[in-house]
N, C-alpha and C positions, 0 to 999 in steps of 0.2 A: 526485262522491263526496268528493274532497278539499275542495271548498268546504263541503260539509255538515259534515265533520269539523272544519273550522276554526271554523264557526259554533258547533258544539256545544262546542268547547274554550273559546271566548270566553264562551259562556253559563255554562259551569262556573266560570270565573274570576269572573264577575259574582256568581254565587250564593255563591261562597266569600267574596268581599268583603263581601256582605251579612251572612253569618254572623259574620265577624270584627267588623263594625261593631256587630252586636247584642250580641256579647260585651263590646265596649268600653263600650256604654251601660250594661249591667248591672254590669260590673266596671270602673270607671274606673281607668286606669293612673296610678299616682303617680309624680311626678318623683323620680328617685333622684339625689341630688347627687353631684358629683365635686369634687376639689380645684381643678380648672380653673374650674368654673362657680360653685361656692359656697365657695371657700376661706376667705372672711371669716368663715364660721360654724363652722369646724373648732375644736374645743376644744384640740387638740394638733397638732403638725406631722404631716403625712400619714405613715402607717405602711404601707410596701409589704407586702402579704400579709395585712393585717388587714381583716375584713369591715366593712361600713358600717352605722351605726346613726343614725337620725334621731330627734331628740326635740324636743318642744315644751313650753315652760314659761311661766308667768305670774309676774312678780316679786312679786306679793302672795299667791301660793299657798304656804302653809307646807310642804307636801309637796315642792313644787318646790325650795324653798330647801334643804331637808334633802338632797335628791338632789344638788344642786350641791355641797354640802359633801362628799358621799361620791362625787364623780365619779371618783375614782381606781379605783373598783370596775369602771369601764368602760374601763380602760386597754388592754384587748386589742382594742378596737374603734376604728375611725375614726368619731368622734362628731361629728355636725353638730347644733348647737343653734340652734333658731329660737324667737323670742319670740312667743307667742300671747296677747295681752292680752285674755283673754275675761272678766275679772272687772270690767270697767267702765272708766269714764273715767280713774280714778286710775291703773289699769294702763297704759292707752294713753299717758298723759302720761309715766309713768316709763320705759316702753319707748322713747319718742322720745328721751330723754336718752342712752340707750345708743348711739344712732347718731351721737352727737357725739364718740365715742371712736375710737381708731385702728381697732378692730374691735369689733363689738357683743357679743363673747363673750370678750374678753381678761380677764386676771386682775383688772385694775382694775374692770371692769364686774361680774364675778362676785362679787368681794369686797363691792362696794357693794350688789349685789342681796341678798346674804345678810344684810347689816346694815340692809336696807331704807332705803338712802340713795341720793342722787344721786351718780353717779360723778364724780370730780374730773378731768373733761376737757371742761368745758362751754365752753371758749374756742374749740373747734373748730366748724367749720360742720357742719350736718347732712349726713350722707352719704346723699343722696337715692337714688342708684342702689342702694346696699346695702339701704336701708330698703324700697325697692320689691321687691327680691328676697325679703326676709323676708316681706313681705305676700303675695307670689305663692305662696310655699310654704304659708303658713297657709291661703290660699284653696284651694289644691290638695288639702290634706289635711283641712281643715275639722275641727280638733280641737274636740270639744264639752266636753272636760274636760282637766285637766292635773294632773300631768305625763302626757305621752303619748309612747310609744316605738313606732318603726316599723322593721321590718327587711324588705327585699325587697318593699316596697309593702304589707306586712301589719302590722297592729297586734300588738304583743307585750307581755308583762308583764315588768317589770323583775326580778321575783323569779325568773323562769325564764331570764334571760339568762346562760347559761353556755356559753361557747365551747368547742367540742371541741378540747382542747389536743393530744390524741394521736389517731393513727389507730386505729380500732376493731381489736381483736385478732381473730385468726382462731380460731374455735372448732373443737374436734376434729371435730364433725360437718359442718363446712363449710356450714352452712345460711346462706342469704343474709341472713336476718333478723338474724343475729348481728352484721352489720356496721353496723346502724343504732342510733342512740342510743335508749335505752329511753323517754326523755321529753325532748323538746326542742321549744321553740316556733319555732325558727329553721328552718322548712321553706320551701323555695323555692316561690313561687307559680307553678307550672308552667303554669297556665292563661294566664298572661301571655305565655308563649312558645310557644303552639300553632303559630305561624308556623314553628318549627324542628322540628316532629314529623317523624321520618324513617322511621317504619314504621306499620303499622296498630295503633293503640292498643287494648288490651284491658282491660276493667274488672278491677281486682284486681292487675294487673301493677305491679311497682315501676318507677320511672323511672330510666333510665340516660342520662347526659349525656356528650357528647363535645365538648370545646372544641378547635378546630383552630387552629394557628398562623396569624397574620395573613396574608391573601392567598394561602393554600395551600388547594387543593381536594382533598378525599378522592378516592382512585382510584375508578374505576367499580366495581371488584370489592369495595372496602370498603363503598361505599354499598349495593351489591346485597346483601351479607351482612347489613348492618344492617336493610335494608328487609324481608328475609325472616325475621328473628328473631321468634319468638312468645313468648319468655320475659320480655322487658322492653319497656317503652314507651320508645323511643329518641328523643333530641333531639340534633341536630347544630348546634353553634354555630360558624359560619364566616363569612367575609365575601365569599363568591363568590355572585353572583346566580344564582338558579335560575328566574327568572320567564320565561325564554325556552324552558324545557324542553318545554312543552306547546303554546305558541302562538308563531307567527312574526310579529313586528312588523316595521315598516320605518321608516327615517328617524328623526325626532325621537321617535316613539312608543317605538321600541326603546331609545333613549338614556334616555328618562324612566323606562322600566320598570327598566332596569339600575341607573340612578342612585338611584332611590327605594328599591329593595329593598336595594341594597348599603349605603346609609346606615342603614337600619333594622337590618340584620344586624350592622353594626359597633356600633351602639348597644346592641343586646341582648347581644352577645358581651362588650362592656366591662362591662355590668351583672353578668353571671354571674361574670366574673373578680373583680370587686370584692366581690360578695356571698359568694363562696366563699373569699375571701382568697388567691387564687392570684397568685403573683409572675409578673411578665412581664419580658421577652418569652418566649413559649413556643418551644420547639425541637421538641417532639413533641406529638401530641394528648394531652390530659388526659381521664381518665375519672372520672365521679362517680356514685355510687349514691345516689339521693335527696339529692343535694347534698353528700355526703360523698366526698372525694377517695379514690380507690383507690391503694394503693401497689402495686409490682410483684407481690408475693406474692398480694395480694387480687385483682388483675387476672387472674392465672393461675387462681385458684380460682373466681371468680364469673362472669367473662365467658364466654359460650358459645364452644365450640371453633371453630365456623365463623367467628366474628368474630376470635378471637385469631389465627387463621392469617393474617389479612389485615393484622395490625399486628405489626411485628417486636418492639417493646418499648414500655414507657411509662416516663416519668421516675420 
């Protein structure tokens, strides 16, 4: 009987991996840049606590140049600018000159781009590695028009990019819907993070996210309370492997299971922290309703009592 249960558990994991693979084929995941991996493309020094925005521009696109002149409107974001020369050979040649400067998005480059000129740094060698990074991002996102803006792996409109500067106020009737922005394109693509689903998801439920401090595992009672909840679709972002919960591996297979899953959990957790503009390091778990951080009063009002009892407080 134990052998049969082991086989069924392994088959269930195989089926799950096929489902995840199918989702990835239909919804390719976009690379979300970090200051460590793509620092050369940051318009301004990294701002701790600011969300990440990715944009693509062509130096001969007039709308792109106008947006560059007005880039101060995006000061609340960590903006990564990549050059997508989709308007032909002239654009490709001009973009190549940008990579002879200290960085391809510094003030010298941006000023020259707005003036439709070659930047005054052509004595330097072409930064091949940085140029290749730029090209890989263009290939990954495949912008068919410019300017183009992306948040959390989803394309957004510049006209709607308004960061939530203040936490939503608590309405007298305490309805959950009052905590959400009335119109915001900055919605987290939670299908990207199905790996972190922590309970049975129900159509129509709002998403509640919990981000756990690094290398800390939730208590068994905390996980059980979340798993039993039917009011929200819960996601838990931690760095503790769960791939051994259902199937027992041995030797190198166990090490590979834990290593691969832990790496993916760390990557996803870092993405959520950046996309929500959360400062690190965390001391206590952070809760988010549809990507909007809950303050202590909202936590007390919105989170189900059975789960609140398992968490002493939130920051």
